C-alpha positions, 0 to 999 in steps of 0.5 A: 874720824872714821870708825875704828872697828874695821881696824880692830876687827882685822887686827884681832882676826889676825892675832887670833889666827896667828896664835893658831886659834879659831876666830868667831864674831858676834853679829846683830842679825837684825842690823840693816843690811845684814845678810845671814841665814835667820834660821840660825839666829838666837835672840837677834844675834848669830855666832859665826866661825870665820877661821880661814879653813871654814870660810872662802872669799873672806874680805874685811874692808872699812864698811863690811865683812863678806865671805862664803861658808856652809850651813847644813851643807848648803853654800851661802854668801854672808854680808855684814856691815862692820857696824853689825859686829858686836864682837870677835874672840877665839873659841879656844880661850875666849880672848877678844873684844866686844865693841860698843855701839857706834853712832853714825850720821851715815846710813848703813851700807847696803850689800851689792846683792840687795842693790841688784835684787832692789831689797830695802834694808830693815831699820833699827829703831833706836829703842831696840838698839838701847835695850839690846846689850851684846852678850858673849857666850862660849860656843863649843 
């Protein structure tokens, strides 16, 4: 069966937005293929506001979440393989979902920008995956 993570991400995103709350996602910033500004990464994770008012060109598909946003006033395009997303929650009340690590026989997807620039994604060692546990924290 295909991963249920993209479906759950879409459903929770819609549910959070429909309830006039702000959706945030927690991302494993060191997962292969992830494109985020590394200067905002803490403990290997980055928390991102994905509210419609905070992003543009937002798209969730079966393999990735992509959007444009601003960091310190500078526009940036982000690319997140769906397997790199550790959780989604509403900023206002913390309601949401943390995801279990997935085991996949397929290699992680590669960003189209990485293919154009011929960049090789970083690979995860199985030791670092098993030690890293997702954590949820309140971001104000």
